[in-house]
C-alpha positions as CSV (number, residue, x, y, z in Angstrom):
1,X,-8.5,-10.0,9.1
2,X,-9.4,-6.4,8.4
3,X,-10.1,-5.6,4.7
4,X,-9.5,-2.5,2.7
5,X,-9.4,-1.5,-1.0
6,X,-7.3,1.1,-2.8
7,X,-8.8,4.0,-4.6
8,X,-6.4,3.1,-7.5
9,X,-9.3,0.9,-8.5
10,X,-11.9,3.7,-8.6
11,X,-9.8,6.6,-10.1
12,X,-11.2,10.0,-9.5
13,X,-14.2,8.8,-7.5
14,X,-15.5,11.4,-5.0
15,X,-14.8,10.6,-1.4
16,X,-18.4,10.3,-0.4
17,X,-18.8,7.6,-3.1
18,X,-15.6,5.8,-2.0
19,X,-16.9,5.7,1.6
20,X,-20.3,4.3,0.5
21,X,-18.6,1.6,-1.6
22,X,-16.5,0.5,1.3
23,X,-19.3,0.5,3.9
24,X,-21.8,-1.0,1.5
25,X,-19.5,-3.9,0.7
26,X,-18.2,-4.7,4.2
27,X,-14.7,-3.2,3.9
28,X,-13.4,-1.7,7.1
29,X,-10.8,0.6,5.4
30,X,-9.6,2.4,2.3
31,X,-6.1,3.1,1.1
32,X,-6.2,6.6,-0.5
33,X,-4.1,7.2,-3.6
34,X,-2.5,10.7,-3.0
35,X,-2.2,12.2,-6.5
36,X,-3.2,15.5,-8.1
37,X,-5.8,13.7,-10.2
38,X,-7.5,12.3,-7.1
39,X,-9.7,13.9,-4.5
40,X,-7.0,13.5,-1.9
41,X,-3.6,15.0,-2.7
42,X,-0.8,17.0,-1.1
43,X,-2.4,20.3,-2.1
44,X,-5.5,19.8,0.1
45,X,-6.0,22.6,2.6
46,X,-6.8,22.0,6.2
47,X,-10.6,22.4,5.7
48,X,-10.6,20.0,2.9
49,X,-8.6,17.5,4.9
50,X,-11.1,17.8,7.8
51,X,-14.0,17.2,5.3
52,X,-12.4,14.0,4.2
53,X,-12.0,12.8,7.8
54,X,-15.6,13.7,8.6
55,X,-16.9,11.8,5.5
56,X,-15.0,8.6,6.6
57,X,-16.2,9.0,10.2
58,X,-19.8,9.3,9.1
59,X,-19.5,6.1,7.1
60,X,-17.7,4.2,9.9
61,X,-14.7,3.5,7.6
62,X,-11.0,3.9,8.4
63,X,-8.4,5.6,6.3
64,X,-5.8,2.8,6.3
65,X,-3.0,4.7,4.5
66,X,-1.9,7.4,2.1
67,X,-0.4,5.9,-1.1
68,X,2.3,8.3,-2.1
69,X,4.7,8.3,-5.0
70,X,7.9,9.4,-3.3
71,X,10.8,7.3,-4.7
72,X,13.2,7.0,-1.8
73,X,16.0,5.2,-3.7
74,X,16.0,7.4,-6.8
75,X,19.1,9.2,-8.0
76,X,19.3,12.9,-7.2
77,X,19.3,15.3,-4.3
78,X,17.9,14.1,-1.0
79,X,16.0,17.3,0.0
80,X,13.1,17.1,-2.6
81,X,12.4,13.5,-1.6
82,X,12.6,14.4,2.1
83,X,10.2,17.3,1.5
84,X,7.8,15.0,-0.2
85,X,8.0,12.5,2.6
86,X,7.3,15.2,5.2
87,X,4.3,16.4,3.2
88,X,2.9,12.9,2.9
89,X,3.4,12.3,6.6
90,X,1.6,15.5,7.4
91,X,-1.3,14.5,5.1
92,X,-1.5,11.1,6.8
93,X,-1.5,12.7,10.2
94,X,-4.2,15.1,9.3
95,X,-6.4,12.3,7.9
96,X,-5.8,10.0,10.8
97,X,-4.1,7.4,8.6
98,X,-1.4,5.3,10.3
99,X,0.6,4.5,7.1
100,X,2.2,6.2,4.2
101,X,3.2,4.1,1.2
102,X,6.5,5.0,-0.7
103,X,8.2,3.4,-3.6
104,X,11.9,2.4,-4.0
105,X,12.5,3.8,-7.6
106,X,16.1,2.8,-7.6
107,X,16.2,2.4,-11.4
108,X,19.4,1.0,-12.8
109,X,21.5,1.8,-9.7
110,X,23.5,-1.0,-8.2
111,X,21.5,-2.6,-5.4
112,X,24.0,-1.5,-2.7
113,X,23.8,2.1,-3.9
114,X,20.0,2.1,-4.1
115,X,19.8,0.5,-0.6
116,X,22.2,3.2,0.8
117,X,20.2,6.1,-0.7
118,X,16.8,4.6,0.5
119,X,18.0,3.9,4.0
120,X,19.6,7.3,4.4
121,X,16.4,9.1,3.3
122,X,14.0,6.9,5.3
123,X,16.3,7.2,8.3
124,X,16.2,11.0,8.1
125,X,12.4,11.0,7.7
126,X,11.7,8.5,10.5
127,X,11.9,10.8,13.6
128,X,9.4,13.2,12.1
129,X,7.1,10.4,11.1
130,X,7.3,9.0,14.7
131,X,6.5,12.4,16.1
132,X,3.3,12.5,13.9
133,X,2.3,8.9,14.7
134,X,2.8,7.7,11.1
135,X,4.8,4.8,9.7
136,X,6.5,5.0,6.3
137,X,6.1,1.7,4.4
138,X,8.4,0.8,1.6
139,X,6.5,-1.2,-1.0
140,X,7.9,-4.3,-2.7
141,X,8.1,-2.7,-6.1
142,X,10.3,-1.8,-9.1
143,X,14.0,-1.9,-8.0
144,X,13.2,-3.7,-4.7
145,X,10.6,-6.1,-5.9
146,X,11.3,-9.0,-3.6
147,X,10.6,-9.1,0.1
148,X,14.3,-9.6,0.8
149,X,15.1,-6.4,-1.0
150,X,12.7,-4.2,1.1
151,X,13.6,-6.0,4.3
152,X,17.3,-5.2,3.7
153,X,16.5,-1.5,3.6
154,X,14.1,-1.5,6.5
155,X,16.5,-3.5,8.6
156,X,19.3,-1.1,7.8
157,X,17.2,1.9,9.0
158,X,16.2,0.0,12.1
159,X,13.5,2.5,13.2
160,X,9.9,1.6,14.3
161,X,8.5,4.3,12.0
162,X,9.9,2.7,8.9
163,X,8.4,-0.6,7.7
164,X,7.3,-2.6,4.7
165,X,4.3,-2.9,2.5
166,X,4.0,-6.4,0.9
167,X,2.6,-6.2,-2.6
168,X,2.2,-9.9,-3.3
169,X,2.3,-9.6,-7.0
170,X,5.7,-8.1,-7.1
171,X,7.3,-10.7,-4.7
172,X,5.7,-13.4,-6.9
173,X,7.1,-11.9,-10.1
174,X,10.5,-11.8,-8.4
175,X,10.3,-15.5,-7.9
176,X,10.0,-15.4,-4.2
177,X,7.8,-18.0,-2.4
178,X,5.1,-16.4,-0.1
179,X,6.5,-18.1,3.0
180,X,10.0,-16.7,2.2
181,X,8.5,-13.2,1.6
182,X,6.7,-13.2,4.8
183,X,9.7,-14.5,6.8
184,X,11.8,-11.5,5.9
185,X,9.1,-8.9,5.9
186,X,7.3,-9.9,9.1
187,X,9.5,-7.9,11.5
188,X,8.7,-4.7,9.4
189,X,5.3,-5.4,8.0
190,X,2.6,-2.8,8.0
191,X,0.0,-4.4,5.8
192,X,-0.4,-6.6,2.7
193,X,-1.6,-5.6,-0.7
194,X,-3.4,-8.3,-2.7
195,X,-4.5,-8.5,-6.3
196,X,-4.8,-11.1,-9.1
197,X,-3.5,-11.3,-12.7
198,X,-3.6,-13.7,-15.6
199,X,0.2,-14.4,-15.9
200,X,3.7,-13.0,-15.7
201,X,3.1,-11.5,-19.1
202,X,-0.4,-10.1,-18.5
203,X,-0.8,-8.1,-15.3
204,X,-4.2,-6.7,-16.2
205,X,-6.2,-6.8,-12.9
206,X,-8.7,-9.6,-12.5
207,X,-11.3,-10.5,-9.9
208,X,-9.7,-12.1,-6.9
209,X,-9.4,-15.8,-7.4
210,X,-9.6,-15.5,-11.2
211,X,-5.8,-15.4,-11.8
212,X,-2.6,-17.1,-10.9
213,X,-1.3,-15.3,-7.8
214,X,-0.9,-17.6,-4.7
215,X,-3.3,-15.6,-2.5
216,X,-4.1,-18.4,-0.1
217,X,-0.4,-19.1,0.5
218,X,0.2,-15.4,1.2
219,X,-2.8,-15.1,3.5
220,X,-1.8,-18.2,5.4
221,X,1.3,-16.4,6.6
222,X,-0.1,-13.1,7.8
223,X,-1.5,-12.0,11.2
224,X,-5.2,-12.9,11.3
225,X,-5.8,-9.5,12.9
226,X,-3.8,-7.6,10.3
227,X,-4.9,-5.4,7.4
228,X,-5.2,-6.8,3.8
229,X,-5.8,-4.2,1.1
230,X,-7.0,-5.1,-2.4
231,X,-5.1,-2.9,-4.9
232,X,-7.0,-3.3,-8.2
233,X,-5.0,-1.3,-10.7
234,X,-7.9,0.0,-12.8
235,X,-6.1,3.4,-13.2
236,X,-3.4,1.8,-15.4
237,X,-5.7,-0.7,-17.2
238,X,-8.9,1.2,-18.4
239,X,-10.0,-2.0,-20.2
240,X,-10.3,-3.9,-16.9
241,X,-13.7,-4.6,-15.4
242,X,-15.1,-1.9,-13.0
243,X,-14.1,-2.5,-9.4
244,X,-17.4,-1.6,-7.7
245,X,-19.1,-4.7,-9.1
246,X,-16.3,-6.9,-7.9
247,X,-16.0,-5.7,-4.3
248,X,-18.6,-7.9,-2.7
249,X,-17.3,-11.1,-4.2
250,X,-13.7,-10.1,-3.6
251,X,-14.4,-9.6,0.1
252,X,-16.0,-13.0,0.4
253,X,-13.1,-14.6,-1.4
254,X,-10.6,-13.0,0.9
255,X,-12.5,-14.1,4.0
256,X,-12.7,-17.7,2.7
257,X,-9.0,-17.7,2.1
258,X,-8.2,-16.2,5.5
259,X,-10.5,-18.5,7.4
260,X,-8.8,-20.9,9.9
261,X,-8.2,-24.4,8.4
262,X,-10.3,-27.1,10.0
């Protein structure tokens, strides 16, 4: 199991410090949140992108993915979404990241309508992503919270450059058992996002193992050689404990959960 963490847990932290945190705590990768308030965003020039790559190479840490905010099932015109997908794909290519995370964002649309919009846009974006060596991963989130929802879209697209990102909190909140989530997502799965929370009513991020999410059951289903990324949502919960002090224990907890059963 290869471990990463998301920069959502260390909002605004300079890239050099992100790399030091990862390397110093035994994480092989980092998921970079692509947002204007972060060091990595769509407005970065080529020299700045090359500098980010060099920083990660010096630290021996991989950029796992670019966490974008394109909403592929949202109402509205296709072209702005397609333009954003292209820009995110180019950013990932320039950073050497294999994945781009996108959201559904279907809002109050009927599931069939949201599915059709998302599949149409992802299908249109897939060939360009393939040319650049990047996979677009639709996260289990908002209008498509369950694994079966995301799998339905990915299956409709049917392109190797469109896959799924399994956020285990959202599938659990949707009432889906981990084995069921994995069964439908496995043919499309890029990587897994883990986290922990206190309850369905309190999603403030906790240290891994301190909450109620069925992390062992989730990790029991995944490829032992695959990527698992800790998404600690500090950006949205400023009162939560600081992530850097939790990273070492979090890594050990994940490794224990992912160890083969005797």
